[in-house]
C-alpha positions, 0 to 999 in steps of 0.5 A, a space after each residue: 534652762 534646758 527647755 527645748 519644745 516651742 510649747 515648753 518655752 511659751 509656758 516658761 515665758 508666761 509663768 515668768 511674766 506671772 511671777 513678776 506679778 504675784 508673790 511666792 506661790 507664782 515662783 514655786 510654780 515656775 520652779 516646779 515647771 522648770 524642773 520637770 520640763 527640763 527633765 522630760 526635754 533632756 531625752 529628746 
């Protein structure tokens, strides 16, 4: 995981908890978030 910002880590934790409760759509949203947040934070 390469998410560096505090708000990104907070959002990641929220999505992880949501993924535990929900199914495939929540998992897809989590993967989507991780990819784009990592790309965005890579150059910070």
